[in-house]
C-alpha positions in Angstrom: 0.0 0.0 0.0 1.1 3.5 -0.7 1.0 4.8 2.8 3.5 2.2 4.0 6.0 4.2 1.9 5.5 7.6 3.6 5.8 8.9 7.1 2.5 9.1 9.0 1.5 12.7 9.6 0.9 13.5 13.3 -2.8 13.8 14.1 -2.4 16.6 16.6 -4.6 19.6 15.7 -2.6 22.2 13.8 -4.5 24.9 15.8 -2.4 23.8 18.8 0.6 25.1 16.9 -0.9 28.5 15.8 2.3 30.2 17.0 4.9 29.2 14.3 7.7 29.9 16.8 6.7 26.8 18.7 7.9 24.5 16.0 10.7 26.5 14.3 14.2 25.8 15.4 16.4 28.7 16.5 19.6 26.7 16.2 21.3 24.2 13.9 22.6 24.5 10.3 21.0 27.9 10.0 23.4 29.3 12.5 26.1 29.3 9.8 23.9 31.4 7.5 23.5 35.2 7.8 20.0 35.6 6.6 20.2 39.3 6.8 22.5 39.4 3.8 19.8 39.8 1.2 19.7 42.0 -1.9 17.8 41.6 -5.1 19.4 40.2 -8.2 21.4 42.5 -10.5 21.3 42.4 -14.4 24.3 40.0 -14.6 22.5 37.4 -12.3 20.2 34.8 -13.6 17.0 33.6 -11.9 14.4 30.9 -12.8 10.8 30.1 -12.1 11.5 28.9 -8.5 10.9 31.5 -5.8 12.8 29.3 -3.3 15.9 29.0 -5.3 15.8 32.7 -6.2 15.4 33.6 -2.6 18.4 31.4 -1.6 20.5 33.1 -4.3 19.4 36.6 -3.2 20.6 35.7 0.3 23.9 34.3 -1.0 23.0 30.8 0.3 23.1 29.7 -3.4 25.7 31.5 -5.6 24.3 35.0 -6.1 24.8 34.9 -9.8 22.6 31.8 -10.1 25.1 30.1 -12.3 27.0 26.8 -12.3 25.0 25.1 -9.7 26.0 21.5 -8.9 24.0 19.0 -7.0 26.3 19.2 -3.9 25.9 23.0 -4.0 22.1 22.6 -4.2 22.0 20.1 -1.4 24.0 22.3 1.0 22.0 25.5 0.2 18.6 23.8 0.6 19.7 22.2 3.8 21.2 25.3 5.3 18.6 27.7 4.1 15.3 25.8 4.4 16.2 22.5 6.1 15.3 20.5 3.0 16.8 17.0 3.1 19.5 15.8 0.7 17.3 13.1 -0.6 14.8 15.6 -2.0 17.5 18.0 -3.2 19.1 15.1 -5.1 15.8 14.5 -7.0 15.3 18.2 -7.9 19.0 18.5 -9.0 18.8 15.4 -11.1 15.6 16.5 -12.8 17.2 19.8 -13.6 20.3 18.3 -15.1 18.5 15.7 -17.1 15.8 18.1 -18.3 17.8 21.1 -19.3 21.4 20.1 -19.9 23.2 17.8 -22.3 24.1 14.3 -21.1 27.1 14.3 -18.8 26.6 17.8 -17.5 27.2 18.4 -13.9 26.0 22.0 -13.4 23.1 24.2 -14.4 22.0 27.8 -14.2 18.8 28.9 -12.6 17.3 30.5 -15.7 17.7 27.1 -17.5 15.0 25.7 -15.2 12.5 27.8 -17.2 12.7 25.2 -20.0 9.2 23.7 -20.0 9.0 20.1 -18.8 12.0 20.1 -16.5 10.7 21.3 -13.1 8.7 24.1 -14.8 5.1 23.4 -15.5 1.8 24.9 -16.5 -0.5 25.9 -13.6 2.1 27.6 -11.4 0.6 29.8 -8.7 3.2 32.6 -9.3 4.2 32.3 -13.0 2.1 32.5 -16.2 1.9 29.6 -18.6 4.5 30.3 -21.4 2.0 29.8 -24.2 -0.3 32.4 -22.7 2.0 35.1 -21.3 5.2 34.4 -23.1 7.0 34.5 -19.8 7.1 31.5 -17.4 10.2 32.7 -15.6 9.3 36.0 -13.8 6.9 36.5 -10.9 3.4 37.4 -12.1 1.8 39.6 -9.4 -1.7 39.8 -10.9 -1.8 36.0 -11.1 -0.5 35.6 -7.6 -3.0 38.1 -6.2 -5.9 36.0 -7.7 -4.5 32.9 -6.1 -4.1 34.6 -2.8 -7.8 35.6 -2.8 -8.7 31.9 -2.5 -5.7 30.7 -0.5 -6.0 33.4 2.1 -9.6 34.7 1.8 -10.6 37.8 3.7 -7.0 38.5 4.7 -6.6 35.3 6.7 -3.3 35.4 8.6 -2.4 31.7 7.9 -2.8 29.6 4.8 -4.5 26.5 5.9 -4.1 23.3 4.0 -7.7 23.2 2.7 -7.4 26.8 1.5 -4.1 26.1 -0.2 -5.7 23.2 -2.0 -8.6 25.4 -3.0 -6.3 28.1 -4.3 -4.3 25.6 -6.4 -7.5 24.1 -7.8 -8.8 27.6 -8.8 -5.5 28.3 -10.6 -5.7 25.0 -12.5 -9.2 25.7 -13.7 -8.1 29.2 -14.8 -5.3 27.7 -16.8 -7.5 25.1 -18.4 -9.9 27.9 -19.5 -7.2 30.3 -20.8 -4.5 28.0 -22.2 -5.6 25.9 -25.2 -2.4 24.0 -24.9 -2.6 23.4 -21.2 -0.3 20.5 -20.3 -1.1 18.6 -17.2 -0.2 15.0 -17.4 0.7 13.1 -14.2 4.3 14.3 -14.1 3.2 17.9 -14.2 0.5 17.2 -11.7 3.0 15.8 -9.3 5.3 18.8 -9.8 2.4 21.2 -9.2 1.5 19.4 -5.9 5.2 19.5 -5.0 5.3 23.3 -5.5 2.5 23.6 -2.9 3.9 21.1 -0.5 7.3 22.9 -0.5 6.0 26.4 0.4 3.6 24.9 3.0 6.4 22.9 4.5 9.3 25.5 4.5 7.3 28.6 5.4 5.1 26.6 7.8 5.9 23.1 9.0 6.6 19.8 7.1 3.9 18.1 9.2 1.3 20.7 10.0 1.7 23.3 7.2 -0.3 26.5 8.2 2.4 29.0 7.1 1.7 32.7 8.0 0.3 34.4 5.0 2.8 37.2 5.1 5.7 34.8 5.1 4.4 33.2 1.9 3.9 36.6 0.3 7.4 37.7 1.1 8.9 34.5 -0.4 7.0 34.9 -3.7 6.7 38.7 -4.1 10.2 39.7 -2.9 12.1 36.4 -3.5 13.3 36.8 0.1 13.3 34.6 3.2 11.3 36.5 5.9 13.9 36.3 8.5 13.5 39.8 9.8 9.7 39.2 10.2 10.4 36.2 12.5 10.6 33.2 10.2 13.1 30.5 10.9 13.9 27.2 9.1 11.6 24.6 10.6 13.2 22.2 13.1 11.7 19.2 11.2 13.3 18.4 7.9 11.4 18.6 4.7 12.3 15.4 2.8 10.9 12.8 0.4 8.7 11.2 3.1 7.3 14.5 4.4 6.7 16.0 0.9 4.9 12.8 -0.2 2.7 12.9 2.9 1.9 16.6 2.4 1.0 16.0 -1.3 -1.6 13.4 -0.3 -3.0 15.7 2.4 -3.4 18.4 -0.2 -5.0 15.9 -2.6 -7.5 14.8 0.1 -8.4 18.4 0.9 -10.0 18.7 -2.5 -12.3 15.7 -3.1 -13.0 16.7 -6.7 -9.3 16.7 -7.6 -8.6 13.7 -5.4 -11.0 11.6 -7.5 -9.3 12.7 -10.8 -5.8 12.2 -9.3 -6.6 8.6 -8.3 -8.1 7.9 -11.7 -4.8 9.2 -13.3 -2.5 7.1 -11.1 -1.1 10.0 -9.0 0.0 7.8 -6.1 2.3 5.8 -8.2 3.5 8.8 -10.2 4.5 10.8 -7.1 6.5 8.0 -5.6 8.2 7.2 -9.0 9.1 10.9 -9.4 10.4 11.4 -5.9 12.3 8.1 -5.8 13.7 9.1 -9.2 12.3 6.2 -11.3 11.5 6.5 -14.9 8.0 8.0 -15.5 6.3 6.5 -18.6 5.3 8.9 -21.3 1.9 7.2 -21.7 0.5 8.2 -18.4 -3.2 9.4 -18.4 -3.7 13.1 -18.6 -6.0 15.5 -16.9 -7.5 18.8 -17.9 -9.6 20.9 -15.7 -11.1 17.9 -13.9 -12.0 16.0 -17.1 -10.3 12.7 -17.9 -8.9 12.5 -21.4 
């Protein structure tokens, strides 16, 4: 069974952890990082469609120019900056190298991640679909604002897991309505779920989610880790097990999408993707809640 392969999420009420400082660790690997050393990118720097990697580069945790990133560099930066485990970083780095570089390459640049089909995908909550906007790399404020209206309705101070799932679902329906070439097979579906799982985990907690809304806004809008506002890397590590568990919690928070995901074989695809197995090119596809 699938759930034997993932960590069991604690059943304690997330409301018991409303103060994020109760679970965020003030010590550890982050001690070696000066999170106050942030400045935005300059014209000679490169950035891609990932707000987390752009933020790490803007803080100097990844190379500030965003160039010549190797898997060891990526592993150290994600661990030091966000407490993301080496197992998950290995998957992301390998996907990046295989997707946007010639065979045998050992490094990549952040802007190369904008190549569609690597880790970039239609339906991002902060970037436009390339075939609609012509720009899938830079932050799209208008699109993000629309997502936030659903993910944090009425100015909610925390993004709950059900609200995050609803915001993501609304964005996917928008893409399906506006992008005639909307691509959303099971690989892209898994990557989209992973996008949500990562911000919920690293700005909130890998088990309980519930990140403060302003932390998430700062990460996306400013490409900055909200250290001066009180954020700290969570004490619990974000890794393959916790991300997989979070993905399925997001799925279950939206019964409509959960049904479609199960029909499309999401469970097997997520585990194959995260465990770095080959994903068949003939997987079922999904468009706006309709099987195809």
